N, C-alpha and C positions, 0 to 999 in steps of 0.2 A: 377426636375432634368432631364436634357436631355441626360446625359451620366451616366453610372454606371461602376465604376472601382473597382477592388479589388487589394490590395497590398499584395504580398507574400515576405517573408524574410527568410523562412526556407523551409520545405518540399513543401509548395505551389509553390516554384520556380521550382521544378522538378516534382511535382505531383499535379497539381491544382485540378483535379477531377471534373471540371465543364466546360461546353462549353463556349468558348469565341471568340469574333470577332477579337481581336488583343492582342498582348503581346508587352510590351515595357520595356526596362530597366528604372528604376525610382529611385529617391532619396527622402527619407522622412527626413525632418529636425525636430529635437526636440526629437528623440528617436533613440536608437541604438540596434543592434542585440546582444544578449548575451545568452549564455547557462545558463539560470537562473531559469528554471522551473523544479521542481521535477515531473517526469512523473509517474502518478498513473494509467494510462490507456493505452495510445498508445505504449509507450516504457518502461513500467515498471508497478509496482503495488504498493499499499500502503505499503505492507510488504517489497518489494524489489524495491524501486523506481529507475527509470532511470532519464535521464536529457535531456530536449529539449529546443529549442530556445524560447526566449521571446523578445518582443520589450520593452526595459526599457527606462526610461526617460533620456534625455540628448543626445547630439551628433547628429549624422545623420546615416542613413542606406540606402545602395543601395540594391535594390531587383528587383522584377518584378511586373509590373502592368498589369492587365488583364481587357480588356474592354468586358463587358457582354451585349448581345443584350437585349432590353427591355422585350421581351417575356420570357427571362430566369432570370430576376432579382429576382423574388420571390423564384423560385426553388434554385437559387444559394445561396441566403441568408439562406434558410432553410438547405441546404446542409452544408454550412460553420458553422452554429450554431451547427448542429449535430456533426460535425468533431472537431471544435475548443472549444466548450463550454461543453464538457462532464462533467468536474468537475468545471466549472466556474472560472478557474484561469486567464482567459483573460477578458478584458473589450472590448466590441465591440465599435468601434469609427469610425467616418468619419473624415478624416484628409486631409489636403492639401499636395500634393506631386508634384514633378517635373518629368514629363515624359522626358526622355533623347533622345529618338528617335521616329519617324523620324525627327520631329522638336520639340525642347524643348518647353514645355508649362506646366502650372500648371493645375491640376485637383483635384477633391475631390474623395477620395477612401475609401472604407471600409477596415479596418484592425483590428487586434486584439492586444491590448496592455496588457502587464502583469499587474496583480493586485498585487501590493506590499503588500497588507494586507492579501493576501490569504496564507493559510498554505503551499501551494506548491511553494511559491516564495523562491528560493534558494539564491538570491542575487549574488554577485560577488564571485565565488569560485576559488580557486587556480587550476591550471592545474592538479595537483595530485588528488585533490578532485573530479574534473570533471571526470578524468579517472576512478576512483573507481566507480562512479555512472553509467557511460556509459558502462563500462565492465559488470556490473551486470544486466543492464536493458533489460528486454524482456517483451513485452506487446502485446496487440491486433493487433498492426500494425507491429510487428516484433521486431528484435533485435536492441537495441540502437546504437551499433557501426555502423550498416548499415546506419541509419538515419544521424549520424554525418558525416560519410565519403561521402555519396551522396550529402549532403548539401554543404560540402566544395568543392567537385569536381565541383558542379554546380557553386559555387562562383568563382572558378578558371577560368572556361570557360567564365564567364561573366566579368573577369578582376577585381574581388573583392578580396582583400587580407585582412585577419585578422590573425595577427601573433599568437594570443593565440589559435585560432581554428586550425591553421596550426601545432602548437606545439602539441596540443592534438592528431591530426591525426597521426603525426609521432610516438607518444607513442602507439596509438592504433595499428598501423601497426606492431610495434615491438612485442606487446602483442599477436596479433592474428596471 
């Protein structure tokens, strides 16, 4: 492997937490972003779960791809495993994705796909159910509403629109 890329679709878009040489908007085919993971650690607990993003099968997802320098590959993977695999709700995978800038091209990137067989997989919840979990969620990384709002704000800045997440944020803004 001559290049190492990481694909972010949730908080990795606005808080990667690892050094990188370049950042590019990117599109992954075959999976879509969805608020489909009960958070037992970062934005909730087992007793009072929050809700975070997962890459679920089908569709496509625009996000951010980060190129990591060879000398940082191992540390980056270790960091991401510690961050993303606390409860093993995600499957680590290397996927093909399309960098959109500066010149469109395909690369292989590390990403984390939701494990549908895991107890934390929430599936496709209504906005009302999402709102309930997001409002109650507080975990080691902070309050769940902050995570959802920051992710949607970053998506807006990147020109990414998701009507279900936008509706959820409107409800959150009214509640908070």
